[in-house]
One Martini backbone bead per residue (centre of mass of N, CA, C, O) as a GRO file, in nm:
protein
  117
    1GLN     BB    1 -19.497   1.675   6.458
    2ALA     BB    2 -19.255   1.777   6.613
    3GLU     BB    3 -19.403   1.748   6.888
    4THR     BB    4 -19.432   1.444   6.869
    5LEU     BB    5 -19.148   1.370   6.850
    6GLN     BB    6 -19.053   1.524   7.109
    7ARG     BB    7 -19.242   1.350   7.293
    8ASP     BB    8 -19.133   1.067   7.214
    9LEU     BB    9 -18.839   1.135   7.293
   10ALA     BB   10 -18.898   1.184   7.582
   11ILE     BB   11 -19.024   0.921   7.650
   12GLU     BB   12 -18.797   0.744   7.558
   13HIS     BB   13 -18.579   0.879   7.751
   14GLU     BB   14 -18.724   0.794   8.007
   15ARG     BB   15 -18.715   0.490   7.950
   16LEU     BB   16 -18.408   0.479   7.938
   17ALA     BB   17 -18.357   0.584   8.210
   18ALA     BB   18 -18.505   0.374   8.372
   19ALA     BB   19 -18.361   0.129   8.249
   20ALA     BB   20 -18.084   0.222   8.354
   21GLN     BB   21 -18.160   0.225   8.654
   22ARG     BB   22 -18.231  -0.070   8.669
   23SER     BB   23 -17.965  -0.173   8.573
   24GLU     BB   24 -17.802  -0.064   8.811
   25GLU     BB   25 -17.955  -0.203   9.023
   26MET     BB   26 -17.901  -0.496   8.924
   27GLU     BB   27 -17.598  -0.473   8.930
   28ARG     BB   28 -17.580  -0.431   9.236
   29HIS     BB   29 -17.723  -0.681   9.314
   30LEU     BB   30 -17.527  -0.879   9.173
   31MET     BB   31 -17.285  -0.786   9.340
   32THR     BB   32 -17.407  -0.875   9.609
   33LEU     BB   33 -17.449  -1.170   9.530
   34ALA     BB   34 -17.152  -1.232   9.466
   35GLU     BB   35 -17.052  -1.173   9.755
   36GLN     BB   36 -17.221  -1.374   9.888
   37TYR     BB   37 -17.112  -1.615   9.731
   38GLN     BB   38 -16.824  -1.582   9.817
   39ALA     BB   39 -16.886  -1.612  10.123
   40ALA     BB   40 -17.004  -1.890  10.099
   41LEU     BB   41 -16.757  -2.035   9.985
   42HIS     BB   42 -16.571  -1.963  10.218
   43GLU     BB   43 -16.752  -2.117  10.432
   44ARG     BB   44 -16.735  -2.385  10.299
   45ASP     BB   45 -16.431  -2.416  10.323
   46ARG     BB   46 -16.415  -2.397  10.634
   47VAL     BB   47 -16.605  -2.639  10.685
   48VAL     BB   48 -16.441  -2.856  10.541
   49ALA     BB   49 -16.181  -2.817  10.701
   50MET     BB   50 -16.322  -2.887  10.969
   51LEU     BB   51 -16.417  -3.168  10.887
   52THR     BB   52 -16.139  -3.291  10.815
   53GLN     BB   53 -16.035  -3.253  11.098
   54LEU     BB   54 -16.244  -3.418  11.245
   55ALA     BB   55 -16.191  -3.680  11.093
   56GLN     BB   56 -15.904  -3.707  11.195
   57GLU     BB   57 -15.971  -3.708  11.499
   58ILE     BB   58 -16.157  -3.964  11.482
   59ALA     BB   59 -15.953  -4.155  11.368
   60THR     BB   60 -15.752  -4.123  11.610
   61ILE     BB   61 -15.955  -4.215  11.829
   62GLN     BB   62 -16.009  -4.499  11.703
   63ASP     BB   63 -15.733  -4.600  11.723
   64GLU     BB   64 -15.703  -4.567  12.032
   65LEU     BB   65 -15.928  -4.751  12.099
   66ALA     BB   66 -15.833  -5.002  11.968
   67ARG     BB   67 -15.568  -5.021  12.135
   68ALA     BB   68 -15.701  -5.033  12.410
   69ASP     BB   69 -15.856  -5.287  12.354
   70TYR     BB   70 -15.611  -5.464  12.297
   71GLU     BB   71 -15.480  -5.415  12.568
   72CYS     BB   72 -15.704  -5.511  12.739
   73GLY     BB   73 -15.712  -5.797  12.613
   74VAL     BB   74 -15.420  -5.858  12.701
   75GLU     BB   75 -15.463  -5.803  13.002
   76GLU     BB   76 -15.680  -6.015  13.043
   77GLN     BB   77 -15.533  -6.254  12.948
   78ALA     BB   78 -15.299  -6.226  13.164
   79ARG     BB   79 -15.490  -6.233  13.401
   80ALA     BB   80 -15.606  -6.518  13.340
   81ALA     BB   81 -15.334  -6.662  13.345
   82LEU     BB   82 -15.254  -6.583  13.627
   83ALA     BB   83 -15.510  -6.723  13.762
   84ALA     BB   84 -15.451  -7.009  13.660
   85GLU     BB   85 -15.180  -7.021  13.801
   86LEU     BB   86 -15.285  -6.971  14.093
   87GLN     BB   87 -15.478  -7.218  14.097
   88ALA     BB   88 -15.260  -7.435  14.038
   89ALA     BB   89 -15.084  -7.361  14.289
   90GLN     BB   90 -15.310  -7.407  14.505
   91GLU     BB   91 -15.354  -7.706  14.424
   92ARG     BB   92 -15.057  -7.799  14.484
   93ALA     BB   93 -15.065  -7.704  14.782
   94LEU     BB   94 -15.280  -7.891  14.868
   95GLN     BB   95 -15.161  -8.156  14.794
   96ALA     BB   96 -14.901  -8.105  14.964
   97ALA     BB   97 -15.062  -8.093  15.226
   98ARG     BB   98 -15.174  -8.381  15.201
   99ALA     BB   99 -14.909  -8.524  15.170
  100GLU     BB  100 -14.807  -8.432  15.446
  101ALA     BB  101 -15.025  -8.550  15.613
  102THR     BB  102 -14.969  -8.839  15.526
  103VAL     BB  103 -14.681  -8.855  15.618
  104VAL     BB  104 -14.732  -8.784  15.920
  105SER     BB  105 -14.919  -9.025  15.962
  106GLN     BB  106 -14.705  -9.235  15.892
  107ILE     BB  107 -14.498  -9.152  16.105
  108GLU     BB  108 -14.681  -9.205  16.348
  109GLN     BB  109 -14.724  -9.492  16.286
  110LEU     BB  110 -14.426  -9.583  16.289
  111SER     BB  111 -14.384  -9.472  16.585
  112THR     BB  112 -14.585  -9.656  16.721
  113GLN     BB  113 -14.468  -9.931  16.613
  114GLN     BB  114 -14.187  -9.882  16.739
  115ALA     BB  115 -14.280  -9.852  17.033
  116ARG     BB  116 -14.395 -10.145  17.050
  117LEU     BB  117 -14.111 -10.280  16.982
   0.00000   0.00000   0.00000
């Protein structure tokens, strides 16, 4: 009976040793997973910081585009106003040229009439 107990103790000891070894392996595996998890968290933080910076850059670019669009709109309005002023000035010049031609014609007619007298 002592041999049986000794054999049972030896078997139990081997089982406990195997369980302890598995426990150590699991602990190492868990430590590796914890390190990988920490590395993943660090990488996530880095990516979030990069995304935040990119979002700020995008917002800045959008502001610059809006300002450029506004300035282009103002320039286009100013250009359109200048074009309208130019057209009005050209029309006035044409009217003045017609008026001058009319006056010159009237002067010629008066000169002709005066010469007849």
